[in-house]
C-alpha positions in Angstrom: 2.6 -43.5 -48.5 4.8 -44.8 -51.5 3.6 -43.5 -55.3 3.4 -45.9 -58.2 5.6 -43.3 -59.9 8.8 -44.3 -57.6 8.6 -48.4 -57.8 10.2 -50.5 -59.8 9.3 -50.4 -63.3 7.6 -54.1 -63.2 6.1 -53.8 -60.3 4.7 -50.3 -61.8 3.0 -52.4 -65.1 1.7 -55.2 -63.3 0.0 -52.5 -60.6 -1.4 -51.1 -63.5 -2.5 -53.8 -65.4 -4.6 -55.0 -61.9 -5.8 -52.3 -59.8 -8.0 -49.8 -60.5 -5.9 -46.6 -60.4 -7.4 -44.8 -57.4 -5.6 -48.1 -55.8 -2.1 -47.9 -57.5 -0.4 -45.4 -54.4 -1.7 -48.1 -52.5 -0.5 -51.3 -53.7 2.7 -50.1 -54.3 3.0 -49.0 -50.6 1.9 -51.9 -49.4 4.5 -53.7 -51.4 7.3 -51.1 -50.5 6.1 -51.9 -46.9 5.8 -55.8 -47.3 9.2 -56.2 -49.1 10.7 -53.6 -50.2 10.5 -53.6 -53.1 12.7 -56.5 -53.7 11.1 -59.2 -56.1 13.1 -62.1 -54.2 12.3 -61.4 -50.6 11.5 -64.3 -48.4 10.2 -64.4 -45.0 10.0 -68.3 -44.7 9.0 -69.9 -41.2 7.2 -72.5 -42.3 10.1 -74.8 -43.4 11.1 -74.6 -39.7 7.6 -74.9 -38.1 5.4 -76.0 -40.7 2.6 -73.6 -42.9 0.1 -72.5 -40.3 1.7 -73.6 -36.8 1.0 -70.9 -34.3 4.0 -69.1 -33.8 3.7 -66.3 -31.4 2.0 -62.7 -31.2 2.7 -59.2 -32.6 1.0 -56.5 -31.2 -1.9 -59.2 -29.3 -2.1 -60.4 -33.1 -1.7 -63.9 -32.8 1.0 -65.3 -35.8 1.3 -68.4 -37.8 4.2 -70.1 -39.8 4.1 -68.6 -43.5 6.4 -68.7 -46.3 5.8 -65.3 -47.6 7.4 -64.0 -51.2 8.3 -61.7 -53.4 7.1 -57.9 -53.7 3.4 -58.4 -51.6 5.0 -61.3 -49.6 1.9 -63.6 -50.9 1.9 -66.4 -48.5 2.4 -69.7 -50.6 1.1 -71.9 -47.6 -2.2 -70.7 -48.8 -1.5 -72.2 -52.0 0.3 -75.8 -51.5 -0.4 -76.9 -55.0 1.3 -74.0 -56.7 5.1 -73.8 -57.4 6.0 -71.3 -54.4 8.8 -70.4 -56.3 7.0 -69.0 -59.3 6.1 -66.1 -57.0 9.1 -64.3 -57.4 7.9 -63.5 -60.8 6.9 -59.5 -60.8 3.3 -60.6 -62.8 2.1 -63.8 -61.1 3.1 -62.1 -57.3 1.1 -58.8 -58.0 -1.9 -60.7 -60.1 -1.6 -63.0 -56.9 -2.1 -60.1 -54.6 -4.6 -58.8 -56.7 -6.9 -61.7 -56.0 -6.1 -61.6 -52.9 -7.1 -57.9 -52.2 -10.3 -58.5 -54.8 -12.1 -60.8 -51.7 -10.3 -59.4 -48.7 -9.1 -56.0 -49.5 -6.1 -54.2 -47.7 -6.6 -56.3 -44.5 -4.8 -59.4 -46.1 -1.9 -57.2 -45.4 -3.0 -56.1 -41.7 0.5 -55.2 -40.4 1.1 -53.1 -43.5 -2.3 -51.3 -44.1 -2.7 -50.4 -40.1 0.3 -48.3 -40.5 -0.7 -47.0 -43.9 -3.8 -46.1 -42.6 -6.0 -48.2 -45.0 -7.9 -50.3 -42.6 -7.9 -49.1 -38.7 
């Protein structure tokens, strides 16, 4: 697991703003696994296949086309009315990730959360 103290300062401030202290290291770890702490990380299969199109499986789990952006790899396909480029902003990315976390927990980042032991 990563430590909140090791992540980029702009991300650290955002994690500390949105998550309870008991989740700071978890949030930092998820962001590290998702993007390598790269604010400009982009995983875009949606441009080729279209948002939500089934494109295969990973470890038996169905995977659909996505446009995941920034530290937490927020899937902009879930927010079609938004300008997805705004998710490169650390605060916008972390705030959106926190919004997702409040309803889904770490399960929203299934593969990373499973590796980190945050979900079974």
